[in-house]
C-alpha positions as CSV (number, residue, x, y, z in Angstrom):
1,M,20.0,-7.3,19.6
2,A,17.6,-8.1,16.9
3,V,17.5,-7.2,13.2
4,C,14.7,-4.9,11.8
5,E,12.7,-6.7,9.2
6,T,12.3,-3.5,7.2
7,C,15.8,-1.9,7.0
8,G,18.0,-4.7,8.3
9,N,19.5,-2.7,11.1
10,D,20.8,-4.8,14.0
11,Y,19.7,-2.6,17.0
12,D,19.8,-3.1,20.7
13,M,16.5,-1.3,21.3
14,S,14.5,-3.1,18.6
15,F,10.9,-4.2,19.5
16,E,8.4,-6.7,18.5
17,V,4.9,-6.2,17.1
18,H,2.5,-9.1,17.5
19,A,-0.3,-8.9,14.9
20,Q,-2.6,-11.5,13.3
21,G,-0.7,-14.4,14.7
22,A,2.7,-13.2,13.5
23,V,5.6,-11.6,15.2
24,H,7.5,-8.7,13.5
25,T,10.7,-7.0,14.7
26,F,11.5,-3.4,14.0
27,D,14.1,-0.8,15.1
28,S,11.7,2.2,14.8
29,F,8.1,3.1,14.4
30,Q,9.0,4.4,10.9
31,C,10.0,0.9,9.9
32,A,6.9,-0.6,11.5
33,I,4.6,1.8,9.7
34,Q,6.4,1.2,6.4
35,A,5.9,-2.5,6.7
36,M,2.5,-2.8,8.4
37,A,0.3,0.3,7.7
38,P,-2.6,-0.3,5.3
39,I,-2.5,1.8,2.1
40,C,-5.2,4.1,0.8
41,E,-6.9,2.4,-2.2
42,H,-7.2,5.7,-4.0
43,C,-4.1,7.8,-3.5
44,G,-1.6,5.2,-2.0
45,A,-1.0,7.1,1.2
46,K,0.0,5.0,4.3
47,L,-2.9,5.0,6.8
48,I,-1.3,6.0,10.1
49,G,-4.5,7.3,11.7
50,H,-7.9,5.8,11.6
51,G,-8.7,6.3,7.9
52,V,-12.1,5.5,6.6
53,Q,-13.6,2.1,5.7
54,S,-16.2,1.5,3.0
55,G,-17.1,-2.2,2.9
56,E,-13.9,-4.0,2.7
57,H,-12.0,-1.0,1.3
58,W,-9.8,1.4,3.2
59,Y,-9.0,5.0,2.4
60,C,-7.0,7.8,4.1
61,C,-10.0,10.2,4.0
62,A,-13.6,10.7,2.9
63,H,-12.5,12.5,-0.2
64,C,-10.5,9.5,-1.5
65,A,-13.4,7.1,-0.6
66,R,-15.9,9.3,-2.6
67,Q,-13.4,9.4,-5.5
68,E,-13.8,5.6,-5.6
69,G,-17.6,5.7,-5.6
70,S,-18.4,5.4,-1.9
71,E,-21.3,7.7,-0.9
72,G,-22.2,9.3,2.4
73,I,-18.7,9.2,3.9
74,V,-17.6,12.4,5.6
75,D,-14.4,13.2,7.6
76,R,-16.4,14.7,10.4
77,V,-20.0,15.5,11.4
78,A,-21.2,19.0,10.6
79,A,-21.5,21.4,13.5
80,G,-24.9,21.3,15.3
81,V,-25.8,17.9,13.9
82,A,-26.7,15.4,16.6
83,G,-25.9,11.8,16.0
């Protein structure tokens, strides 16, 4: 058994996440997300999906990126536009 680094639960089905040269132990994806997911720099939401990047900054969506001054970022391409 191993102890979850987020909640402290000693769980027989815990798992390890290897990221950026470190090893983390969690008892659930919820705890892994809480500990490791990036945070939107505008609204503070955890980035569980892809999010959007503008330079070195991460946002949960194009709206939040635009609120912080990023231009030209959209959540999806308009219908009929080839890219």
